[in-house]
Each structure stands twice: as structure tokens, then as C-alpha cells.
C-alpha positions in Angstrom: 77.3 58.8 100.4 80.3 60.9 99.6 81.0 62.5 96.3 83.6 60.5 94.4 85.3 63.6 92.9 85.9 64.9 96.4 87.5 61.7 97.4 89.7 61.6 94.4 90.7 65.2 95.0 91.6 64.5 98.6 93.6 61.4 97.6 95.5 63.3 94.9 96.2 66.2 97.2 97.5 63.8 100.0 99.6 62.0 97.5 101.1 65.2 96.2 101.9 66.3 99.7 103.4 62.9 100.5 105.6 62.9 97.4 106.7 66.4 98.2 107.6 65.5 101.7 109.5 62.4 100.5 111.4 64.6 98.0 112.2 67.0 100.8 113.6 64.2 103.0 115.7 62.9 100.1 117.1 66.3 99.4 117.9 66.8 103.1 119.7 63.5 103.2 121.7 64.3 100.1 122.7 67.6 101.6 123.8 66.0 104.9 125.8 63.4 103.0 127.4 66.2 101.0 128.3 68.2 104.1 129.7 65.1 105.8 131.9 64.2 102.8 133.2 67.7 102.5 134.1 67.8 106.2 135.8 64.4 105.9 137.8 65.5 102.9 138.8 68.7 104.8 139.9 66.7 107.8 141.9 64.3 105.7 143.6 67.1 103.9 144.5 68.8 107.1 145.9 65.6 108.5 148.0 65.0 105.3 149.2 68.6 105.4 150.3 68.2 109.0 152.1 64.9 108.1 153.9 66.4 105.2 154.9 69.4 107.3 156.3 67.2 110.0 158.0 64.6 107.9 158.3 66.3 104.5 161.5 67.4 102.8 163.1 70.4 104.2 
């Protein structure tokens, strides 16, 4: 029969690694969303700048 303290240690260790991996995935997703929103904003600003340059007041 296995020692219960070893089982508890292994479960806690696996849970800690699992939570850490989940946090890593969430941070990676947030970083990707941040990069995508920054790229979208830059693209929109370039398009607006081009429109104002073409049709703006002279």
C-alpha cells in the first residue's frame, strides 16, 4: 500500500504545475489579443491617415 503523504505530495505538485500551465496559457492568450488589437489600431490609423491625405482639406 502506498504512503498517503506521497500521494498527497504528488497530487499537490501536479495541481501546481497544472495551474501554472493554465496561467501561462492565459497570459499568452492575453498577449496575443493585445498584439492583435495594437496591429488593428495601427492599420485603422494608417487607413484614416491615407483617407484624410487623399480627401482632406488642402
